[in-house]
C-alpha positions in Angstrom: 31.5 -70.7 -12.2 32.7 -71.3 -15.9 36.2 -69.6 -16.5 34.3 -67.3 -19.0 32.9 -65.6 -16.2 36.3 -64.6 -14.4 36.4 -60.7 -14.3 39.6 -59.0 -16.0 40.7 -55.7 -17.4 37.8 -54.0 -15.2 38.6 -50.6 -13.4 38.2 -50.8 -9.7 35.6 -48.8 -7.9 36.6 -45.1 -7.4 35.7 -44.6 -3.7 37.3 -43.7 -0.6 39.4 -40.6 -2.0 39.4 -36.9 -1.3 37.5 -35.0 -3.7 39.1 -32.0 -2.4 42.5 -33.1 -3.1 42.1 -31.1 -6.3 45.2 -28.8 -7.1 43.5 -26.2 -8.8 40.9 -26.0 -6.2 43.4 -25.7 -3.3 45.6 -23.4 -5.1 42.7 -21.0 -5.6 41.1 -21.8 -2.1 44.5 -20.0 -0.7 45.3 -17.8 -3.5 41.7 -15.8 -2.9 42.1 -15.6 0.9 40.2 -18.5 2.0 43.0 -20.9 3.3 42.2 -21.3 6.5 39.0 -23.4 5.4 41.2 -26.0 4.2 41.1 -28.4 7.1 37.0 -28.3 6.9 37.2 -28.6 3.1 39.2 -31.7 3.3 37.2 -33.1 5.7 34.1 -32.7 3.5 36.1 -34.0 0.5 37.0 -37.3 2.3 33.2 -37.6 3.1 32.2 -37.0 -0.5 34.5 -39.5 -1.7 33.1 -42.3 0.5 30.8 -45.2 -1.1 28.2 -43.9 1.6 28.0 -40.7 0.0 28.1 -41.7 -3.4 25.2 -44.2 -2.5 23.2 -41.1 -1.3 23.5 -39.4 -4.6 22.6 -42.3 -6.5 19.7 -43.5 -4.8 18.3 -40.1 -4.7 18.3 -39.7 -8.2 17.0 -43.3 -8.8 14.1 -42.3 -6.2 12.8 -38.7 -7.3 10.5 -36.6 -5.3 6.8 -37.4 -5.3 4.0 -34.6 -5.3 1.2 -35.4 -2.7 -1.5 -32.8 -3.5 -4.2 -34.3 -1.2 -4.4 -36.6 1.9 -6.3 -39.5 1.9 -9.6 -37.6 3.5 -9.3 -35.0 0.5 -7.9 -32.2 2.2 -5.2 -30.2 0.4 -1.7 -31.0 1.7 0.7 -29.6 -1.0 3.8 -31.9 0.1 6.7 -33.1 -1.6 8.2 -36.6 -0.4 11.8 -37.2 -0.7 13.9 -40.3 -0.2 15.5 -40.2 3.0 19.0 -40.1 1.3 18.1 -36.8 0.0 17.7 -35.6 3.5 21.1 -36.7 4.4 22.7 -34.8 1.6 20.8 -31.5 2.7 21.9 -31.9 6.2 25.4 -32.4 5.1 25.3 -29.3 3.0 23.3 -27.0 5.4 25.4 -28.2 8.3 28.7 -27.3 6.3 27.2 -23.8 5.8 27.1 -24.3 1.9 23.8 -22.5 2.1 24.8 -19.5 3.8 27.6 -19.2 6.0 29.1 -16.0 4.6 26.3 -14.2 5.9 27.1 -15.2 9.3 31.0 -15.5 8.8 32.8 -12.1 8.5 36.2 -13.7 7.9 38.2 -12.7 4.6 37.4 -15.4 2.0 34.2 -16.8 3.6 32.4 -16.6 -0.1 35.5 -18.4 -1.3 35.3 -21.1 1.3 31.6 -21.6 0.7 32.1 -21.9 -3.3 34.7 -24.7 -2.6 32.7 -26.6 -0.4 29.9 -26.4 -3.0 32.2 -27.4 -5.6 33.0 -30.5 -3.6 29.7 -31.4 -2.6 27.8 -30.9 -6.2 30.2 -34.0 -7.3 28.2 -36.0 -4.8 24.7 -35.1 -6.2 23.8 -31.7 -7.7 20.2 -31.6 -7.6 20.1 -30.9 -4.0 22.2 -28.1 -4.4 19.4 -26.1 -6.0 17.7 -25.2 -3.0 21.0 -24.7 -1.1 22.0 -22.2 -3.5 18.6 -20.4 -3.3 18.9 -20.3 0.3 22.5 -18.5 -0.5 21.2 -16.1 -2.9 18.0 -15.1 -1.0 19.7 -13.6 1.9 21.1 -10.3 0.0 17.8 -9.9 -1.5 15.8 -10.1 1.6 17.8 -7.4 2.9 15.8 -5.0 0.9 13.1 -5.4 3.7 15.2 -4.7 7.1 12.1 -6.1 8.9 12.2 -9.1 7.1 15.7 -9.8 7.0 15.6 -9.6 10.9 13.2 -12.2 11.3 14.1 -14.6 8.8 18.0 -14.2 8.1 19.0 -15.7 11.3 17.4 -18.8 10.5 18.2 -18.9 6.7 21.6 -18.8 7.7 21.6 -21.3 10.7 23.6 -24.5 10.0 20.5 -26.8 11.0 18.5 -28.5 8.3 15.0 -28.9 9.9 12.6 -30.4 7.0 8.8 -30.2 7.6 5.8 -27.6 6.9 5.8 -25.5 10.3 5.6 -21.9 11.0 9.2 -20.5 10.3 10.1 -19.1 13.4 9.5 -22.2 15.3 12.0 -23.6 13.1 16.0 -24.4 13.9 16.5 -23.5 10.1 15.0 -22.6 7.2 15.4 -22.9 3.2 14.6 -20.6 0.5 13.3 -21.3 -2.8 12.5 -18.7 -6.0 9.5 -18.5 -8.0 10.0 -16.0 -10.9 8.8 -17.5 -14.3 5.4 -17.9 -16.0 4.6 -19.9 -19.0 4.0 -16.6 -21.0 7.2 -15.1 -20.2 10.1 -17.5 -19.4 13.1 -15.4 -19.1 11.1 -12.1 -19.9 9.9 -11.8 -16.2 8.4 -8.5 -17.4 5.8 -10.3 -19.1 4.4 -11.9 -15.7 0.9 -11.6 -15.3 0.8 -12.8 -11.6 -0.8 -9.8 -9.2 -0.3 -8.4 -6.0 -3.0 -6.3 -4.3 -2.2 -4.5 -1.0 -4.2 -5.2 2.4 -4.7 -2.7 5.0 -2.5 -4.7 7.3 0.5 -4.2 5.0 0.7 -7.4 3.2 -0.2 -8.3 -0.1 -2.5 -10.7 -1.6 -0.8 -12.9 -4.4 -2.6 -14.3 -7.3 -1.2 -16.3 -10.4 0.4 -19.2 -11.8 4.3 -19.9 -11.9 5.6 -22.3 -14.6 8.8 -22.9 -12.8 9.3 -22.8 -8.9 12.6 -24.0 -7.5 12.4 -26.1 -4.5 8.8 -25.9 -4.0 9.2 -27.6 -0.6 10.9 -24.4 0.8 9.9 -22.8 4.0 9.8 -19.2 2.0 10.2 -18.1 -1.5 10.8 -14.9 -3.0 8.4 -14.3 -6.2 7.6 -11.7 -8.6 4.2 -10.1 -8.9 2.7 -7.0 -10.4 1.7 -4.5 -7.7 0.0 -1.1 -8.0 3.5 0.4 -8.5 4.6 -2.3 -11.2 6.5 -5.4 -11.0 7.7 -6.0 -7.3 9.6 -8.8 -5.4 7.7 -10.6 -2.4 8.5 -12.7 0.3 6.0 -15.8 0.8 6.4 -18.1 3.7 4.6 -21.6 3.1 3.2 -21.2 6.7 1.9 -18.0 7.9 2.7 -16.2 11.1 -0.8 -17.5 12.6 0.1 -21.1 11.8 -2.5 -21.3 9.0 -1.2 -22.9 5.8 -0.8 -19.9 2.9 -2.7 -20.4 -0.3 0.3 -22.0 -2.5 -1.0 -24.8 -4.3 1.6 -27.3 -5.8 -0.1 -28.2 -9.2 2.6 -30.7 -10.6 6.2 -31.7 -10.5 8.2 -31.2 -13.6 9.4 -34.5 -15.4 12.9 -33.2 -16.2 15.7 -34.6 -18.2 18.1 -34.3 -15.3 18.4 -33.2 -12.0 16.0 -35.7 -11.0 16.7 -35.6 -7.4 15.2 -32.3 -6.9 11.7 -30.7 -7.3 10.4 -28.3 -9.6 6.9 -27.3 -9.9 4.3 -25.5 -11.5 2.4 -23.9 -8.4 -1.0 -21.6 -8.2 -0.9 -18.4 -5.8 -4.6 -18.9 -4.9 -4.7 -15.5 -2.9 -1.7 -16.2 -0.9 0.0 -13.5 1.3 3.2 -12.2 0.5 5.3 -9.2 2.2 7.0 -6.4 -0.2 10.9 -6.8 -0.3 12.2 -3.4 -1.8 10.1 -0.9 -3.4 7.0 -1.4 -5.6 8.0 -1.5 -9.2 11.7 -2.2 -8.5 11.2 -6.0 -8.4 13.7 -7.0 -11.2 16.5 -4.8 -9.7 15.8 -6.5 -6.3 15.7 -9.9 -7.2 18.7 -9.4 -9.5 20.8 -9.8 -6.7 19.5 -13.5 -6.1 20.1 -14.3 -9.9 23.7 -12.9 -9.8 24.5 -15.6 -6.8 22.8 -18.2 -8.2 24.6 -17.7 -11.4 27.9 -17.9 -9.6 26.5 -21.3 -8.6 26.1 -22.3 -12.1 29.6 -21.8 -13.0 30.7 -23.6 -9.9 28.4 -26.5 -10.7 29.7 -26.9 -14.4 33.3 -26.7 -12.9 32.6 -29.4 -10.6 31.0 -31.5 -13.0 33.9 -31.2 -15.4 36.4 -32.0 -12.6 34.4 -35.2 -11.8 34.1 -36.3 -15.1 38.0 -35.6 -15.9 38.8 -37.7 -12.6 36.6 -40.6 -14.1 37.9 -40.9 -17.2 41.5 -40.6 -16.1 40.9 -43.1 -13.4 39.2 -45.4 -16.1 42.2 -45.0 -18.7 44.6 -45.5 -15.7 43.3 -48.9 -15.1 42.1 -50.3 -18.4 44.2 -51.9 -21.1 43.5 -51.9 -24.6 46.1 -53.1 -27.5 48.5 -54.2 -25.2 49.1 -50.9 -23.1 47.1 -49.0 -20.6 44.7 -46.5 -22.2 46.4 -43.5 -20.1 49.8 -44.2 -22.0 48.5 -44.2 -25.4 48.8 -40.7 -27.0 45.6 -40.0 -28.5 43.9 -41.0 -25.1 46.6 -38.8 -23.3 45.3 -35.9 -25.5 41.8 -36.4 -25.0 42.3 -36.7 -21.2 44.8 -33.6 -20.8 42.1 -31.5 -22.9 39.6 -32.5 -20.6 41.7 -31.4 -17.6 42.6 -28.1 -19.2 38.9 -27.2 -19.7 38.0 -28.3 -16.0 40.8 -26.2 -14.5 40.3 -23.4 -16.3 36.6 -23.6 -15.2 37.4 -24.1 -11.4 40.0 -21.3 -11.6 37.8 -18.5 -13.0 34.8 -19.5 -10.6 36.9 -19.4 -7.6 38.3 -15.8 -8.6 34.6 -14.7 -8.9 34.2 -16.0 -5.5 36.9 -14.2 -4.6 35.6 -11.0 -6.2 32.4 -11.6 -4.0 34.4 -11.3 -0.8 36.5 -8.3 -1.8 33.4 -6.5 -3.0 31.6 -7.2 0.1 34.8 -5.7 1.8 34.3 -2.2 0.1 36.5 -3.1 -2.8 35.0 -0.4 -5.4 36.8 -2.3 -8.5 35.7 -5.7 -7.7 32.0 -5.2 -8.1 32.0 -4.1 -11.6 34.6 -7.0 -12.7 32.3 -9.5 -11.0 29.4 -7.9 -12.7 30.9 -8.6 -16.1 33.3 -11.4 -15.3 30.3 -13.4 -13.8 28.1 -12.7 -17.0 30.6 -13.9 -19.6 31.7 -16.7 -17.2 28.1 -18.0 -16.7 27.6 -18.0 -20.4 30.7 -19.9 -21.4 31.8 -22.3 -18.7 28.2 -23.7 -18.7 28.1 -23.9 -22.4 31.3 -26.1 -22.4 29.7 -28.5 -19.5 27.7 -30.6 -21.7 30.6 -31.3 -24.4 32.9 -32.1 -21.7 30.6 -34.5 -20.2 29.8 -36.3 -23.4 33.5 -36.7 -24.1 34.3 -37.8 -20.6 31.8 -40.3 -20.9 33.3 -41.7 -24.2 36.5 -42.2 -22.4 34.7 -45.0 -20.7 33.3 -46.7 -24.1 30.4 -48.8 -23.7 30.9 -48.7 -19.7 30.3 -45.0 -19.7 27.0 -45.5 -21.4 25.7 -48.0 -18.5 24.1 -46.4 -15.6 25.9 -47.9 -13.1 29.0 -46.0 -14.1 27.6 -42.7 -13.1 28.3 -40.9 -16.4 24.7 -40.9 -18.0 23.6 -39.0 -14.8 26.5 -36.5 -15.4 25.6 -36.3 -18.9 21.9 -35.5 -18.3 22.5 -32.9 -15.7 25.5 -31.1 -17.5 22.7 -28.7 -19.5 20.7 -27.6 -16.5 23.5 -25.1 -15.6 23.2 -23.4 -19.1 19.6 -23.1 -19.0 19.1 -22.1 -15.4 19.1 -18.4 -14.6 18.9 -17.5 -18.2 19.8 -19.7 -21.2 22.7 -19.1 -23.5 21.3 -15.9 -25.4 19.9 -14.4 -22.2 23.4 -15.0 -20.4 25.1 -13.1 -23.5 22.8 -10.3 -24.1 23.2 -9.7 -20.2 26.8 -9.3 -20.5 26.7 -6.7 -23.2 23.7 -5.0 -20.8 26.6 -4.9 -18.3 29.0 -3.4 -20.7 26.6 -0.8 -21.9 25.1 0.2 -18.2 28.3 -0.2 -16.4 31.2 0.9 -18.7 33.4 0.8 -15.6 32.8 -2.9 -15.5 34.9 -3.3 -18.8 37.5 -0.9 -17.6 37.8 -3.3 -14.4 37.9 -6.3 -16.7 40.8 -5.3 -18.8 42.7 -3.9 -15.8 42.2 -7.9 -14.5 43.6 -9.2 -17.5 46.2 -6.5 -18.3 48.0 -7.8 -15.1 49.7 -10.4 -17.1 50.4 -8.2 -20.1 53.4 -9.5 -21.9 53.6 -12.7 -20.1 52.2 -14.7 -23.2 52.2 -13.4 -26.5 49.0 -15.8 -27.3 47.1 -14.1 -24.6 48.1 -10.5 -25.7 47.0 -11.5 -29.1 43.8 -12.5 -28.1 43.2 -9.6 -25.6 44.0 -7.3 -28.7 41.4 -8.9 -30.9 38.7 -8.8 -28.2 39.6 -4.8 -27.9 38.9 -4.6 -31.7 35.7 -6.4 -31.4 34.4 -3.9 -29.2 35.3 -0.8 -31.7 32.2 -1.7 -33.9 29.0 -1.9 -32.1 26.8 -2.0 -35.0 25.9 -5.6 -35.0 27.0 -6.3 -31.6 23.8 -8.1 -30.5 24.2 -10.6 -33.4 27.8 -11.2 -32.7 27.1 -11.4 -28.7 28.1 -15.0 -28.5 31.2 -14.6 -30.2 32.3 -11.5 -28.0 31.2 -13.0 -24.8 32.9 -16.3 -25.7 36.1 -14.1 -26.2 35.6 -12.3 -23.2 35.4 -15.6 -21.3 38.6 -17.0 -22.7 40.5 -14.2 -22.3 39.7 -14.0 -18.4 40.2 -17.7 -18.3 43.7 -17.8 -20.0 45.0 -14.8 -18.1 44.1 -16.4 -14.7 45.8 -19.5 -15.8 48.9 -17.3 -17.2 49.0 -15.8 -14.0 48.4 -18.7 -11.3 47.9 -21.8 -13.1 50.0 -24.9 -13.7 52.6 -23.9 -16.8 51.6 -27.0 -18.7 47.7 -26.2 -18.3 48.2 -22.7 -19.0 50.3 -23.4 -22.3 47.7 -26.1 -23.6 45.0 -23.5 -23.0 46.7 -20.6 -24.6 47.8 -22.5 -27.5 44.2 -24.0 -28.3 41.6 -21.5 -26.8 43.4 -18.4 -27.6 46.0 -19.4 -30.3 43.7 -21.4 -32.4 46.1 -24.4 -32.6 43.3 -27.1 -32.0 40.2 -28.9 -33.7 36.7 -28.6 -32.8 36.3 -31.4 -30.4 38.4 -32.2 -27.4 41.4 -34.4 -27.8 43.1 -32.1 -30.5 45.9 -30.7 -28.4 48.8 -29.6 -30.7 52.4 -31.4 -30.6 54.5 -30.5 -27.6 52.0 -30.2 -25.0 53.0 -31.9 -21.5 50.2 -34.1 -21.2 51.1 -36.3 -18.8 51.8 -33.3 -16.6 48.5 -32.3 -17.2 47.1 -35.7 -16.8 48.6 -36.4 -13.7 46.4 -33.6 -12.1 43.1 -35.4 -12.2 44.6 -38.7 -11.3 43.6 -39.8 -7.5 45.6 -43.0 -7.5 48.3 -44.8 -9.3 
């Protein structure tokens, strides 16, 4: 080849490294009581960093699922075909218990261990985590019907991925989906029109159209429908106990901005059979347990995306030279990279704290459940809002190379907005935080008890806490100010955790900018005096 085709100043591939070698992740794992899981987490992290696993994620996105409504003879089959690499991703996730391990593992820290594994494996390919998250979240909701839980929970929690349309009790393991929203309601699920008529045998006949059904190839679904006693929650298997197919018709798959590897569908319940979960008329309260768990996964997923983007940006800047120096050694680029790392570590730290709250609440700690209720609502709002801006800035660190599909950055950028939309978009999440404060005032007390643990440790944090308390003294236009108030809650929580547990350089930069206001409106506006080298080094996987 001519000399003009000699490749110089290009960045080596970032493969064969341990995605779990993340200082904020490992510190949180041990701090929140799941240090026992580090060996298996590191094993998963090494797999996640291989070229093989990265190819699974890339190819699964390049070959999205295909809906087959009928076979060649005209019979309805309502099947979704996936690339084999999708199934490899699912097999690893289920085999590592990311789908449901805490429900069969009574060790302290089981939710934290599961959250850490999800965080690592999401960095390979986030789309397949939708059915994984649904399955994790379905179990506590299903327990509102002990008979159904006894039948299905062991299979939902089994570490066996057994894909295929068969009667659930004959499979080695099950995956669960969720079907709530309708075209006329969206997040306003009380506007649902799907009906449920009781039968003499104790089942219900479900009729209606669902606008978004997560993971339509799942074995069972939790869905909302109006029974005689009001909006209620039901379990619908795709294959009925007698081996016949339930009348669940897949109408079309959504053509989405991101999350391309995963199937999301419109479905028709054409007289499908379902079984009541919980009491009639209490469907929202029953399924909200599922929603709260999937909201935790939204925060974990956004944190994982930020970590992946920051690592890619730091790796590129470490190996790319411009104007005579490595990019990472140039002050302005170091400012941008450090700011990205600060945001990522703040998100990771709070996500693991909330996973720890799940463990402690399950163990009977009465203060952790109200803290988790409010902490999760504000974190879901804020961390998921920060994801898209973070992805855009990380992509820009690679310049034109980041805009090319081969870099993986466009996939990150397309995926980033989803977590802020899924399980309630920004306004819904902000208003849910207000609802938690109003209906559970003990959640506000638990929140301030948490942040007050570091009172006096940082004047900027103390001032931010005081401003937040002041915001709550006047509730006249609280709905109008909801985003402002919830943002302050989220930042105060992140700041308190970083001051208490984080790397000092990261905590200092966070408090100066996010709490002290010494920053601009974009990433890369850290004030002078920050230890950017120490911060950037936390996202460096090689030298």
